[in-house]
N, CA and C of each residue as an Amber inpcrd file, in Angstrom:
protein
   669
-192.2760000 -94.5930000  45.2340000-192.1320000 -95.1670000  43.8440000
-191.8940000 -96.6400000  43.9810000-192.5540000 -97.3810000  43.0180000
-192.1000000 -98.8880000  42.7750000-190.7750000 -99.0870000  42.3300000
-190.1810000-100.0410000  42.8670000-188.7360000-100.3360000  42.3870000
-188.7030000-101.4010000  41.3010000-189.9720000-101.6960000  40.7590000
-190.0720000-102.7470000  39.8310000-189.3520000-102.1170000  38.4520000
-188.4480000-102.9670000  37.7070000-187.7930000-102.4100000  36.5880000
-188.8060000-102.4280000  35.3830000-188.5000000-101.6450000  34.3950000
-189.3740000-101.4070000  33.1960000-189.1790000-102.6070000  32.2800000
-188.0210000-103.3720000  32.3320000-187.7850000-104.6520000  31.8250000
-187.9080000-105.9250000  32.5160000-188.3580000-107.0570000  31.9860000
-188.4970000-108.1630000  32.8610000-186.9110000-108.7160000  33.1440000
-186.8990000-109.6690000  33.9920000-185.4440000-110.1380000  34.3320000
-184.7960000-110.6730000  33.0910000-185.5390000-111.6730000  32.4660000
-184.7120000-112.1900000  31.0300000-184.4950000-111.0650000  30.0730000
-185.2070000-109.9670000  30.0640000-185.0860000-109.1060000  29.0450000
-183.8620000-108.1480000  29.4430000-183.8590000-107.8320000  30.8840000
-182.7330000-107.0110000  31.4450000-181.2940000-107.7740000  31.2820000
-181.3760000-109.0680000  31.4900000-180.2600000-109.9120000  31.2500000
-179.8090000-109.8940000  29.9180000-180.6600000-109.8590000  28.8500000
-180.2810000-109.7920000  27.4370000-179.6410000-108.4840000  27.2180000
-180.0150000-107.3500000  27.7340000-179.5320000-106.0360000  27.6060000
-178.1420000-105.9740000  28.3150000-178.0730000-106.5990000  29.4420000
-176.7570000-106.6700000  30.0650000-175.5120000-107.3470000  29.2270000
-176.0970000-108.6520000  28.6910000-175.1610000-109.3730000  27.9170000
-174.7580000-108.6270000  26.5210000-175.7550000-107.9270000  25.9970000
-175.4460000-107.0550000  24.7650000-174.2660000-105.9140000  25.1780000
-174.6650000-105.3760000  26.4460000-173.7820000-104.4100000  26.8450000
-172.2870000-104.8030000  26.9590000-172.1900000-106.0840000  27.5580000
-171.0340000-106.7280000  27.8190000-170.1570000-106.8640000  26.5300000
-171.0650000-107.1180000  25.4700000-170.2570000-107.3410000  24.2540000
-169.4270000-106.2920000  23.5660000-169.6690000-105.1150000  24.2050000
-168.9810000-103.9500000  23.8330000-169.2100000-103.2430000  22.5500000
-170.1580000-103.8450000  21.7980000-170.6310000-103.0840000  20.4710000
-171.8580000-102.3900000  20.5910000-172.1240000-101.4730000  19.7740000
-173.3640000-100.8290000  19.7670000-174.5370000-101.7140000  19.5950000
-175.7630000-101.4050000  19.9310000-176.8590000-102.1870000  19.6540000
-178.1100000-101.3870000  19.8480000-179.0950000-101.8720000  19.0150000
-180.3830000-101.2910000  19.1450000-181.4270000-102.1830000  19.9060000
-182.3280000-101.4910000  20.9590000-183.2990000-102.2110000  21.6550000
-184.6400000-101.5730000  21.4030000-185.6090000-102.5840000  21.1140000
-186.9830000-102.0500000  20.8560000-188.0920000-103.1050000  21.1600000
-189.3300000-102.6800000  20.9820000-190.3590000-103.7440000  21.1710000
-190.9720000-104.0250000  19.8900000-191.3150000-105.2480000  19.6800000
-192.0340000-105.6220000  18.4250000-193.5410000-105.5750000  18.5030000
-194.2420000-105.9810000  17.6000000-195.7570000-105.6980000  17.5510000
-196.4530000-106.4170000  18.8050000-195.8540000-107.5240000  19.1970000
-196.4000000-108.2470000  20.3980000-195.9560000-107.9180000  21.6910000
-195.1270000-106.7340000  21.7440000-194.5130000-106.1650000  23.0750000
-193.3610000-106.8820000  23.5320000-192.7300000-107.8810000  22.6970000
-191.5110000-108.5090000  23.0780000-190.2920000-107.7370000  22.8030000
-189.1710000-107.8500000  23.5850000-188.1220000-107.0530000  23.4170000
-187.2810000-107.7770000  22.1500000-186.7020000-106.8270000  21.4810000
-185.7710000-107.2330000  20.4550000-184.3440000-106.3230000  20.4240000
-183.2160000-107.2080000  20.3160000-182.1190000-106.5170000  20.3970000
-181.2220000-106.8300000  19.0410000-180.8090000-105.6940000  18.4670000
-180.1710000-105.8550000  17.2080000-178.6490000-105.3010000  17.4380000
-177.6330000-106.2400000  17.3450000-176.3390000-105.8590000  17.3990000
-175.7900000-105.1830000  16.0110000-174.8250000-104.1760000  16.4370000
-174.3110000-103.4780000  15.2960000-172.9630000-104.3390000  15.1260000
-172.8050000-105.1800000  14.1420000-171.5340000-105.9400000  13.8680000
-170.5020000-105.1260000  13.2710000-169.2290000-105.4440000  13.7290000
-168.0060000-104.8580000  13.0650000-168.0790000-104.9240000  11.5020000
-167.7940000-103.9020000  10.9090000-167.8230000-103.8900000   9.3280000
-169.1720000-104.0480000   8.8620000-170.1910000-103.6320000   9.5910000
-171.5110000-103.7760000   9.0780000-171.7250000-102.6940000   7.7590000
-171.1640000-101.6460000   7.9980000-171.2150000-100.6430000   7.0180000
-172.4730000 -99.6990000   7.0440000-173.6550000-100.4540000   6.9990000
-174.9270000 -99.9620000   7.0490000-176.0500000-100.9550000   7.5660000
-177.0160000-100.3560000   8.1170000-178.2400000-101.2410000   8.4060000
-179.4540000-100.4250000   7.8200000-180.3740000-101.1840000   7.2130000
-181.4730000-100.6200000   6.8100000-182.6360000-100.7480000   7.6510000
-183.3550000 -99.8900000   8.0530000-184.5680000 -99.9290000   8.8990000
-185.7120000 -99.8350000   7.8860000-186.7950000-100.8280000   8.2750000
-188.0020000-100.6780000   7.3870000-188.8650000-101.8380000   7.6560000
-190.0910000-101.7880000   6.8480000-191.0020000-102.8950000   6.9590000
-190.9090000-103.9600000   6.1630000-189.9970000-103.7170000   5.0650000
-189.9900000-104.9370000   4.0850000-189.0290000-106.1060000   4.4550000
-189.0880000-107.0060000   3.6990000-188.3110000-108.2430000   4.1280000
-186.7730000-108.0410000   3.9470000-186.2090000-107.0870000   3.1720000
-185.0220000-106.9140000   2.9660000-184.2540000-106.0420000   4.1350000
-185.1370000-105.3320000   4.9430000-184.6380000-104.5540000   5.9290000
-183.8890000-105.3050000   7.0900000-182.5390000-104.8010000   7.4010000
-181.8330000-105.2720000   8.5260000-182.5170000-105.2010000   9.7850000
-183.2260000-104.1150000  10.2520000-183.9750000-104.0120000  11.4090000
-185.3420000-103.7640000  10.8180000-185.9360000-104.8140000  10.8170000
-187.4540000-105.0280000  10.3200000-188.5730000-104.8180000  11.3030000
-189.3870000-103.9270000  10.9130000-190.4590000-103.3800000  11.6890000
-191.8640000-103.8220000  11.0430000-191.9640000-105.0090000  10.6800000
-192.9990000-105.4780000   9.8970000-194.2960000-105.1960000  10.4330000
-194.4200000-104.8350000  11.7720000-195.8070000-104.8480000  12.2690000
-196.3180000-103.4530000  12.1960000-195.4600000-102.4600000  11.8970000
-195.7820000-101.0670000  12.0710000-196.1540000-100.4870000  10.7920000
-197.4040000-100.2350000  10.4480000-197.9870000 -99.6920000   9.2680000
-197.6540000 -98.5070000   8.7460000-196.9770000 -97.7820000   9.6840000
-196.5130000 -96.3580000   9.3820000-195.0840000 -96.3000000   9.0550000
-194.3920000 -97.4850000   8.9080000-193.0180000 -97.5300000   8.4340000
-192.9650000 -98.0330000   6.9970000-192.1880000 -97.3440000   6.2680000
-191.9450000 -97.6040000   4.8500000-191.3590000 -98.9260000   4.7530000
-191.1740000 -99.5030000   3.4360000-190.4680000-100.6910000   3.1910000
-189.1900000-100.5790000   3.3850000-188.4260000 -99.6910000   2.9330000
-187.2160000 -99.1700000   3.3400000-187.2410000 -97.6810000   3.9330000
-187.1610000 -97.6100000   5.1510000-187.5280000 -96.3380000   5.7890000
-186.2770000 -95.4750000   5.9670000-185.2580000 -95.9150000   6.5280000
-184.0380000 -95.1290000   6.7820000-182.8130000 -95.9810000   6.9030000
-181.6840000 -95.3860000   7.0240000-180.4900000 -96.1530000   6.9950000
-179.6330000 -95.6990000   8.1560000-179.0380000 -96.7690000   8.7520000
-178.0280000 -96.4590000   9.9830000-176.7040000 -96.6720000   9.4270000
-175.9360000 -95.6740000   9.2720000-174.6640000 -95.6660000   8.8830000
-173.5690000 -96.1060000   9.8450000-172.6910000 -96.9740000   9.5620000
-171.7270000 -97.4550000  10.6890000-170.3770000 -97.3650000  10.1240000
-169.6090000 -96.5870000  10.9490000-168.1780000 -96.3280000  10.5900000
-167.4590000 -96.6610000  12.0440000-166.7670000 -97.7600000  12.0270000
-166.3130000 -98.2520000  13.3230000-167.3080000 -98.3690000  14.3840000
-167.2090000 -97.7480000  15.3630000-168.1710000 -97.7690000  16.5080000
-169.1420000 -96.6030000  16.4550000-169.0990000 -95.7770000  15.3470000
-169.8320000 -94.5550000  15.2830000-171.2150000 -94.9200000  14.4790000
-172.3360000 -94.4270000  14.8960000-173.5120000 -94.6950000  14.1130000
-174.2120000 -93.4430000  13.6570000-174.7130000 -93.3800000  12.6940000
-175.2840000 -92.0920000  12.0860000-176.6550000 -92.6390000  11.4270000
-177.7820000 -91.7890000  11.7960000-179.0260000 -92.1550000  11.1580000
-179.0720000 -91.3190000   9.8690000-179.5220000 -91.7790000   8.8700000
-179.5710000 -91.1090000   7.5500000-180.9860000 -91.3270000   6.9780000
-181.5800000 -90.1200000   6.9090000-183.0060000 -90.2030000   6.1190000
-183.0890000 -89.0120000   5.2730000-182.9070000 -89.3850000   3.9470000
-182.9330000 -88.5500000   2.7410000-184.3520000 -88.3920000   2.1910000
-185.3960000 -88.5050000   2.9140000-186.5450000 -88.4100000   2.2630000
-187.1350000 -89.7370000   1.6870000-186.5260000 -90.8040000   1.9890000
-187.0370000 -91.8090000   1.3350000-188.2990000 -92.4440000   2.0250000
-188.4360000 -92.1970000   3.3060000-189.6420000 -92.6070000   4.0240000
-190.8690000 -91.7030000   3.8960000-192.1150000 -92.4210000   4.0170000
-193.3030000 -91.5040000   3.9440000-193.5480000 -90.6130000   5.0780000
-193.1810000 -91.1580000   6.3290000-193.4780000 -90.5790000   7.5700000
-192.4720000 -89.8010000   8.2510000-191.1910000 -90.1140000   7.6790000
-190.1170000 -89.4620000   8.4690000-189.6120000 -90.2450000   9.5440000
-188.1770000 -89.8410000  10.0410000-187.5510000 -90.5190000  11.1210000
-187.1930000 -89.4140000  12.1610000-187.2990000 -89.8170000  13.3290000
-187.1680000 -88.9310000  14.5580000-186.0880000 -89.4440000  15.4620000
-185.2760000 -88.4870000  15.9220000-184.2920000 -88.8010000  17.1220000
-184.7370000 -87.8930000  18.1350000-185.1400000 -88.4610000  19.4190000
-185.5890000 -87.8410000  20.5480000-186.6540000 -86.8220000  20.2360000
-187.5730000 -87.3040000  19.3640000-188.5550000 -86.6800000  18.8440000
-188.5470000 -85.2930000  17.8950000-187.1280000 -85.3820000  17.3250000
-186.8760000 -84.2340000  16.3330000-186.7180000 -84.8910000  15.1470000
-187.3510000 -84.2960000  14.1790000-187.4560000 -84.9720000  12.9380000
-186.0650000 -84.8890000  12.1220000-185.6170000 -86.0210000  11.6730000
-184.1290000 -85.9790000  11.0000000-184.4200000 -85.5330000   9.4190000
-183.6030000 -84.5280000   9.0780000-183.5370000 -84.0640000   7.6380000
-182.1560000 -84.2410000   7.1530000-181.8340000 -85.4030000   6.5940000
-180.4940000 -85.9470000   6.1070000-179.8500000 -86.8220000   7.0830000
-178.9580000 -86.3850000   7.9610000-178.1940000 -87.0350000   8.8090000
-178.2340000 -86.5930000  10.3240000-178.1100000 -87.5760000  11.0890000
-177.9440000 -87.3580000  12.7010000-177.0270000 -88.3220000  13.3850000
-175.9400000 -87.7590000  13.8560000-175.0720000 -88.6040000  14.6960000
-175.7240000 -89.1900000  15.7780000-175.5800000 -90.4850000  16.1860000
-176.3030000 -91.0730000  17.1910000-175.3260000 -91.0310000  18.5920000
-175.8910000 -90.8310000  19.5970000-175.3680000 -90.8850000  20.8920000
-175.9620000 -91.9480000  21.7980000-175.2480000 -92.4340000  22.7800000
-175.8440000 -93.4010000  23.6290000-177.1150000 -92.9780000  24.2840000
-178.1750000 -93.7370000  24.2020000-179.4260000 -93.3990000  24.9580000
-180.2850000 -92.6680000  23.9760000-179.9430000 -92.3470000  22.7540000
-180.8210000 -91.6060000  21.8320000-181.9030000 -92.5660000  21.4920000
-183.1920000 -91.9670000  21.4180000-184.3540000 -92.7690000  20.9680000
-184.7310000 -92.3320000  19.5980000-184.6350000 -93.3090000  18.7930000
-185.2160000 -93.0510000  17.4340000-186.5770000 -93.4860000  17.1540000
-187.4280000 -92.9540000  16.5060000-188.7650000 -93.2740000  16.1800000
-188.9790000 -93.3280000  14.6900000-189.5320000 -94.6670000  14.3500000
-189.9970000 -94.8620000  13.0340000-191.3070000 -95.2870000  12.9190000
-192.2350000 -94.5220000  12.4000000-193.5690000 -94.7730000  12.5560000
-194.0550000 -94.5980000  14.0670000-194.6330000 -95.6650000  14.6920000
-195.0670000 -95.6690000  16.0510000-193.9820000 -96.5340000  16.9050000
-192.8800000 -96.9560000  16.2410000-191.9920000 -97.8280000  16.9330000
-190.8600000 -96.9290000  17.3930000-190.4590000 -97.1210000  18.7560000
-189.2960000 -96.4770000  19.3410000-188.2020000 -97.4300000  19.3370000
-187.0090000 -96.8710000  18.9780000-185.6580000 -97.7710000  18.9390000
-184.7030000 -97.0740000  19.6910000-184.2770000 -97.6640000  20.7920000
-183.1620000 -96.8980000  21.5640000-181.7560000 -97.3980000  21.0900000
-180.8380000 -96.5600000  20.9430000-179.4760000 -96.6730000  20.4560000
-178.6050000 -96.9120000  21.7530000-178.0300000 -97.9300000  21.9090000
-176.9320000 -98.0650000  22.9710000-175.5190000 -98.2820000  22.3950000
-174.6370000 -97.5170000  23.0490000-173.2410000 -97.6760000  22.7950000
-172.4930000 -97.8220000  24.0060000-172.1230000 -99.1340000  24.4080000
-171.5330000 -99.2030000  25.6560000-170.2240000 -98.5200000  25.8780000
-169.9580000 -98.0150000  26.9550000-168.8430000 -97.1500000  27.1970000
-168.8800000 -95.7000000  26.9850000-170.0460000 -95.2170000  26.3630000
-170.4060000 -93.8670000  26.1400000-171.6030000 -93.6930000  27.1880000
-171.5060000 -92.4020000  27.8690000-172.4970000 -92.1720000  28.7160000
-172.6060000 -92.9810000  29.9670000-173.7490000 -93.1800000  30.5640000
-173.9420000 -93.9130000  31.9200000-174.0080000 -95.3080000  31.6140000
-173.1830000 -96.2270000  32.2990000-173.2780000 -97.6830000  31.7720000
-174.1410000 -98.4470000  32.6960000-174.5000000 -97.9320000  33.7220000
-175.3560000 -99.0120000  34.6780000-176.5830000 -99.5490000  33.9000000
-176.7310000-100.8010000  34.1070000-177.7910000-101.5950000  33.5410000
-179.2130000-101.0740000  34.0430000-179.1470000-100.6000000  35.1760000
-180.4560000-100.1740000  35.6690000-180.9110000 -98.9190000  34.8170000
-179.9710000 -98.2400000  34.4380000-180.5040000 -96.9970000  33.5500000
-180.9730000 -97.5140000  32.1830000-180.3220000 -98.6650000  31.6610000
-180.8530000 -99.1060000  30.5170000-182.3660000 -99.5150000  30.6620000
-182.5660000-100.0840000  31.6870000-184.0720000-100.5310000  31.9330000
-184.8060000 -99.5240000  32.5480000-184.3750000 -98.2930000  32.6980000
-185.1640000 -97.2070000  33.1730000-185.5020000 -96.1950000  32.1790000
-185.3850000 -94.8130000  32.4600000-185.9270000 -93.8550000  31.7100000
-185.3510000 -93.8680000  30.3490000-184.0500000 -94.1640000  30.0550000
-183.3070000 -94.2580000  28.8440000-184.2730000 -95.1260000  27.8780000
-184.7250000 -96.2650000  28.3450000-185.3680000 -97.2660000  27.2950000
-186.8270000 -97.2180000  27.7420000-187.3670000 -96.2280000  28.2920000
-188.7840000 -96.2010000  28.7460000-189.5670000 -96.2310000  27.4310000
-189.2740000 -95.3170000  26.5540000-189.9980000 -95.3510000  25.2180000
-189.9800000 -96.6860000  24.4680000-188.9020000 -97.3800000  24.6870000
-188.8360000 -98.8340000  24.1010000-189.7440000 -99.7620000  24.6780000
-190.2550000 -99.5110000  25.8610000-191.1840000-100.3960000  26.5580000
-192.4040000-100.2410000  26.2630000-192.8740000 -99.1060000  25.7410000
-194.3440000 -98.6650000  25.4450000-194.8300000 -99.1170000  24.0540000
-195.9710000 -99.9150000  23.9580000-196.4030000-100.4180000  22.6810000
-196.9920000 -99.0090000  22.0590000-197.0570000 -99.3150000  20.5970000
-197.8370000 -98.1450000  19.8340000-199.2890000 -97.8020000  20.5050000
-199.9590000 -98.8180000  20.8010000-201.3980000 -98.6360000  21.3710000
-201.2480000 -97.8650000  22.7870000-200.2870000 -98.3250000  23.4950000
-200.3760000 -97.5650000  24.9950000-199.7480000 -96.1940000  24.5370000
-198.7940000 -95.8750000  23.7560000-198.3400000 -94.6130000  23.5150000
-199.5610000 -93.5690000  22.9950000-200.3170000 -94.2770000  22.1780000
-201.7120000 -93.4080000  21.6830000-202.4230000 -92.9540000  22.9280000
-202.6030000 -93.9000000  23.8870000-203.2860000 -93.5990000  25.2090000
-202.6620000 -92.5170000  25.8720000-201.2710000 -92.5310000  25.8750000
-200.4940000 -91.5570000  26.8330000-200.5730000 -90.1400000  26.0450000
-200.6540000 -90.0910000  24.7360000-200.8700000 -88.8050000  24.0370000
-202.1540000 -88.1770000  24.3730000-203.2500000 -89.1090000  24.4000000
-204.5010000 -88.6590000  24.7170000-204.5830000 -88.2120000  26.0700000
-203.8670000 -89.0450000  26.9890000-203.9900000 -88.7200000  28.5150000
-203.3460000 -87.1690000  28.6070000-202.3380000 -86.8720000  27.8810000
-201.6520000 -85.5860000  27.9940000-202.1750000 -84.5600000  27.1030000
-203.3610000 -84.8230000  26.5110000-203.8280000 -83.5510000  25.6690000
-204.0850000 -82.4250000  26.2270000-204.7230000 -82.4500000  27.5150000
-204.9560000 -81.1900000  28.2940000-203.5910000 -80.2630000  28.6200000
-202.4810000 -80.8610000  28.3500000-201.2770000 -80.1990000  28.6940000
-200.6650000 -79.4520000  27.5050000-201.4950000 -79.3100000  26.3190000
-201.1710000 -78.6670000  25.0220000-200.4660000 -77.4560000  25.2640000
-201.0670000 -76.6440000  26.0380000-200.6750000 -75.2590000  26.1660000
-199.6120000 -75.0620000  27.2790000-199.2390000 -75.9930000  27.9460000
-198.1570000 -76.0160000  28.8440000-198.8370000 -75.6250000  30.3210000
-200.0630000 -75.7850000  30.3380000-200.7870000 -75.3470000  31.7000000
-200.3230000 -76.0500000  33.0010000-199.8750000 -75.2270000  33.8810000
-199.2110000 -75.8460000  35.1160000-200.2680000 -76.6270000  35.7900000
-201.5430000 -76.2040000  35.7090000-202.6010000 -76.9440000  36.5820000
-203.5260000 -77.6340000  35.7310000-203.1570000 -77.9690000  34.6360000
-203.9270000 -79.0580000  33.6910000-204.2650000 -80.3050000  34.2790000
-205.3450000 -80.8680000  34.0840000-205.8960000 -82.1820000  34.4380000
-205.8270000 -83.2130000  33.3910000-205.1890000 -84.4570000  33.5260000
-205.0990000 -85.3220000  32.4520000-206.5120000 -85.6970000  31.8530000
-206.6360000 -86.1660000  30.8300000-207.8450000 -86.4870000  30.2270000
-208.5110000 -87.5880000  30.9380000-209.9690000 -87.7310000  30.9400000
-210.4180000 -88.8460000  31.7550000-210.5040000 -89.9670000  30.7510000
-210.9640000 -91.1430000  31.4010000-210.8890000 -92.4210000  30.6270000
-211.7710000 -92.2040000  29.5870000-213.0650000 -91.5000000  29.6510000
-214.0000000 -91.3470000  28.8050000-213.4960000 -90.5300000  27.6500000
-212.8230000 -89.5750000  27.9740000-212.2370000 -88.6460000  26.8250000
-211.2250000 -89.3080000  26.0720000-210.4080000 -90.2500000  26.6460000
-209.3680000 -90.9520000  26.0120000-210.1180000 -91.9750000  25.0210000
-211.1930000 -92.7430000  25.5920000-211.9050000 -93.6850000  24.8270000
-212.5630000 -92.9740000  23.8190000-213.1440000 -92.0040000  23.8500000
-213.7580000 -91.1340000  22.8360000-212.9140000 -90.9130000  21.5660000
-211.7460000 -90.3460000  22.0450000-210.6620000 -89.8690000  21.0110000
-210.0930000 -91.0450000  20.3600000-209.9250000 -92.2390000  20.9290000
-209.2740000 -93.3670000  20.2960000-210.2330000 -94.4480000  19.8940000
-211.4690000 -94.2800000  20.0360000-212.4830000 -95.3800000  19.7170000
-212.2870000 -96.5610000  20.5050000-212.0850000 -96.4060000  21.7750000
-211.6350000 -97.6110000  22.7400000-212.9750000 -97.5980000  23.9030000
-213.1900000 -98.7740000  24.2200000-214.0290000 -98.8010000  25.4730000
-213.3270000 -98.1560000  26.6110000-214.0950000 -97.9140000  27.7260000
-213.4520000 -97.3600000  28.9110000-212.4830000 -98.4100000  29.5940000
-213.0310000 -99.8200000  29.4650000-212.4060000-100.9360000  30.1140000
-211.0220000-101.1580000  29.3850000-210.9880000-100.9740000  28.0650000
-209.7350000-100.9880000  27.3950000-208.7760000 -99.8660000  27.6820000
-209.2550000 -98.6630000  27.9530000-208.4120000 -97.6840000  28.4050000
-207.7960000 -97.9930000  29.6950000-208.7020000 -98.3460000  30.7100000
-208.1220000 -98.8440000  32.0160000-207.2110000 -99.9170000  31.9480000
-207.1460000-100.7030000  30.9660000-206.2960000-101.9030000  30.9040000
-204.8320000-101.2600000  30.4090000-204.9020000-100.3650000  29.4240000
-203.6730000 -99.7730000  29.0070000-203.1620000 -98.9700000  30.0690000
-203.8790000 -98.1410000  30.8460000-203.3560000 -97.3810000  31.9130000
-202.6020000 -98.1010000  32.8930000-203.2910000 -99.1200000  33.2830000
-202.6990000-100.0020000  34.5890000-201.2240000-100.5880000  33.9430000
-201.0170000-100.9070000  32.8400000-199.8680000-101.2400000  32.4090000
-198.9020000 -99.9650000  32.3670000-199.3240000 -99.0750000  31.9070000
-198.5360000 -97.7560000  31.8010000-198.0320000 -97.3730000  33.1760000
-198.7830000 -97.4640000  34.2730000-198.5310000 -97.1910000  35.5870000
-197.2320000 -97.8370000  35.9270000-197.3020000 -99.1750000  35.7330000
-196.0920000 -99.9090000  36.1430000-194.8920000 -99.5570000  35.1700000
-195.0670000 -99.5500000  33.9400000-193.9190000 -99.4430000  33.0370000
-193.2230000 -98.1090000  33.1490000-194.0940000 -97.0820000  33.7350000
-193.3010000 -95.7150000  33.9500000-193.1680000 -95.4660000  35.4590000
-193.2070000 -96.4700000  36.1960000-192.9280000 -96.4670000  37.6450000
-193.7240000 -95.7330000  38.4540000-195.1170000 -95.5030000  38.2250000
-195.8610000 -94.8180000  39.2300000-196.9200000 -95.6830000  39.8800000
-196.8270000 -97.0010000  39.7020000-197.8520000 -97.8820000  40.2330000
-198.0240000 -98.0060000  41.6370000-196.9460000 -97.5420000  42.4320000
-197.1540000 -97.5890000  43.9880000-197.6730000 -96.3540000  44.5220000
-197.9400000 -95.3270000  43.5930000-198.5290000 -94.0080000  44.2870000
-199.9600000 -94.2230000  44.5060000-200.5480000 -93.3470000  45.4890000
-202.0230000 -93.3140000  45.7370000-202.8070000 -93.1890000  44.4260000
-203.9270000 -93.9950000  44.3730000-204.6760000 -93.8880000  43.1100000
-205.0030000 -92.4790000  42.5120000-205.2910000 -91.5680000  43.5050000
-205.7130000 -90.2810000  42.9350000-204.4500000 -89.3270000  42.5140000
-203.1290000 -89.9040000  42.6190000-202.1420000 -89.2420000  42.0670000
-201.4320000 -89.9490000  40.8090000-201.8940000 -91.1640000  40.5400000
-201.2200000 -91.8420000  39.3080000-201.3900000 -91.1270000  38.1150000
-202.5960000 -90.6210000  37.7360000-202.8210000 -90.1970000  36.3720000
-201.9700000 -89.0300000  36.0600000-201.9520000 -87.9610000  37.2220000
-201.1070000 -86.6490000  37.1320000-199.5870000 -87.1170000  36.9050000
-199.2500000 -88.1430000  37.7910000-197.8610000 -88.5130000  37.7980000
-197.3750000 -89.1910000  36.3460000-198.4490000 -89.9970000  35.9520000
-198.1180000 -90.8010000  34.5650000-197.9980000 -89.6630000  33.4440000
-198.9820000 -88.6350000  33.3250000-198.7260000 -87.5670000  32.2500000
-197.4210000 -86.8790000  32.6150000-197.0960000 -86.5100000  33.7180000
-195.8850000 -85.7500000  34.0180000-194.6820000 -86.5710000  33.6090000
-194.7000000 -87.9710000  33.8610000-193.4930000 -88.7450000  33.5420000
-193.4360000 -88.8460000  32.1080000-194.4910000 -88.8930000  31.4410000
-194.4880000 -89.2370000  29.9570000-193.9870000 -87.8930000  29.1450000
-194.2470000 -86.7180000  29.7070000-193.6370000 -85.5120000  29.1160000
-192.2930000 -85.4170000  29.4660000-191.8430000 -85.6920000  30.7660000
-190.6220000 -85.3450000  31.3580000-189.5110000 -86.3420000  30.5200000
-189.9050000 -87.4590000  30.1810000-189.0690000 -88.5020000  29.5790000
-188.9930000 -88.3820000  27.9530000-189.9280000 -87.5120000  27.4470000
-190.0360000 -87.3460000  26.1110000-190.6110000 -88.4020000  25.3710000
-191.3260000 -89.3150000  26.0870000-192.1200000 -90.3660000  25.3650000
-193.3450000 -89.6750000  24.6370000-193.7820000 -88.5580000  25.2310000
-194.8730000 -87.7640000  24.5490000-194.2600000 -86.4070000  24.4170000
-194.3110000 -85.6860000  23.2970000-193.6770000 -84.3450000  23.0750000
-194.9890000 -83.4310000  23.1610000-194.9210000 -82.2950000  23.4870000
-196.0310000 -81.2820000  23.5390000-196.5370000 -80.9950000  22.1960000
-195.5100000 -81.0040000  21.0900000-196.1550000 -80.7930000  19.8180000
-197.0040000 -81.7340000  19.2950000-197.0040000 -83.0240000  19.8350000
-197.9830000 -83.9780000  19.4140000-199.3020000 -83.6370000  20.0300000
-199.5240000 -82.8340000  21.0270000-200.7610000 -82.5460000  21.4960000
-201.6500000 -81.4640000  20.8460000
């Protein structure tokens, strides 16, 4: 396995600084793939997530996110995701749809539209910064376009077949209306992001599909 981190050095430094602050924070990727960190300030009360200008956590690049999509309720250092049906496409925590309220724990991955947002609460769970940049935040490093490629790659695993073979580049391209070269570009980036880049070429695709399913970036019900 490659020991390359899933976050760049400056991004990892920013995560470490946020952790040292001792407050809960959110980490996610914007529409250009850049890392964003939103601190949950003392006395915040609530944070609104949405595509509109008035949202505290603004996901303006994601067309599947409503103007005001969901609310994160803050009581001292405890955060709760609240979705009372305000959004068009729903909110998810660890790929489970939220109906009403869901208390957040360190490392939980929320999804609004195609954007994954990781909740961090320093002092709860495993504190090592390497984990922040590892599988816990793997979902947050994958862009919406790359995630669609991952879902298509894993499509043959729909029925949980132990000996399934990942979709070919041609099959992925046909499903997503992409050229084979574009599919290859996405896969090369995903090999590195999900830490399978050092494997022999004939093992990378299977390892990538398995890693995507194991970490929850792709859920079988999406297939």
